[in-house]
C-alpha positions, 0 to 999 in steps of 0.5 A: 594797378587796374585791369590786372590779368591773373594767369594760371600756373603752367606751361603755355606754348600757344599764347600770343606775345601781347597776352603774355605781356599783359600778365601781371607777374614778376619777370626777368624784365621786371627785375631788370627795372627793379634793379634800377630802383623799385620806383622804376618797376612801379612805373612800368607796372602802372604805365606799361613799357615803351615802344620797341627800338629798331635793334629790338625789332631786328632781333625779333625778326632774327628770332622768327627767321631762325626758330619759326621760319614758317611765320616769317613772311606773316610777321616781317615785311622786307622793303623791296631793293632800292626802296626808301622809307622817305618816299611816297611808296616807302611810307605806304609800305610802312603803313600797310605793314604796320596795319598788319602788325608786321616788323619793317626791315630794309632790304639790306636788313632782310639780307642780313636776317637771311644770312644769320639764319643760314649761319644758325642752321649750319651750327651743329648744336642749333641744328641738333636742337631744331631737329629734335621735337621742340616748342617755341615761344613757351610762356611759363607761369609759376608761384613762389612764396605766394607771388606769381612769376613768369618767363617766356622761353624762345625754345624748349627741347623737352627730350634734351631738357634744354631751354634756349634764348636767341640774342643778337649782338655785336660779338659772339666770341667768348669775351665779347658775349661775356661782356654783354652777359654781365652788362644786360644780366643775361645770366640772371635771365637764365637762372630765373628761367631755370628756376621756373622750369624746375618748379613746373617740371620737377626736372633740372634743365640746361639753358643755352644762348643762341648768339647771332652776330648782327654784322658780317660775317654774321657768326652764330655760336651757342653759349651755356650757363653751367650750373657749377659756374660762378656766373650761375651762383651769382645769378641765383643770388641776384634773383633771390635778392631782387625777389626778396626786394619785390616782396618787401615792396608789396608788403610795405606798399612802398616803391622807393627811388634812388633817395632824396640827396647825394654827395657827388663822388667822381668815377675812378676814371675821372680821378685816376690816370690809369683808368679809362671811361666806361664805354657807352652802353649800346641798346639792349639786344634781343 
């Protein structure tokens, strides 16, 4: 890789996101690519990521509105009521916002963002975390077996030894969010962050997800990954497996894909009348 930037080990609360993303170190997002295949991760390391999706931009706006409301107007541009992106005025609005590196939301999306923020402030656990001294967007860099690792915590509350991450999703109920956790490896994200925080602080922290429903009634709930839970144990084992695979790829200088050939085996739902097709996977939420 060219132009590799090597960060220093530590906790960095004031690092711009573009600087954090330029740091070449193993992260949860890198491990998500590695979990597909080493070749997918190598492509990401060589060529960078893809532009954010509309769902991801909305999630970033919600994050800002809830955790950093003072910066909301400087980072998010909400269209005036009735303005269409297809009109001359709408296109000019987007150009101006893009030049200022702002996320563009429709007027309706802006109202949704406001409603979610109100729900978040009304949540007792969220309010407790935000009322205590805290830091947002904290970048963490640690070393493991000679390899640099990184994470970026949405929220850290040192007095309570709690770190948190905001997610926007379709359902914030226990079953609905548990499905999202399994689908997008959120438990692995939490375990990865907790490992880094412990290595840097020498303390055991808790990890919570502040989960925001992106449709009416815009409910907000808090979900914790308990250290004595099967989900946490599975996540630790998965992080260890992927870290070992990452080490092997570097040591062998080989980043294989799926393999050269396969024999087709139909999924269970295609041959079993009692099974149903797996649902379409929605865009990953942030």
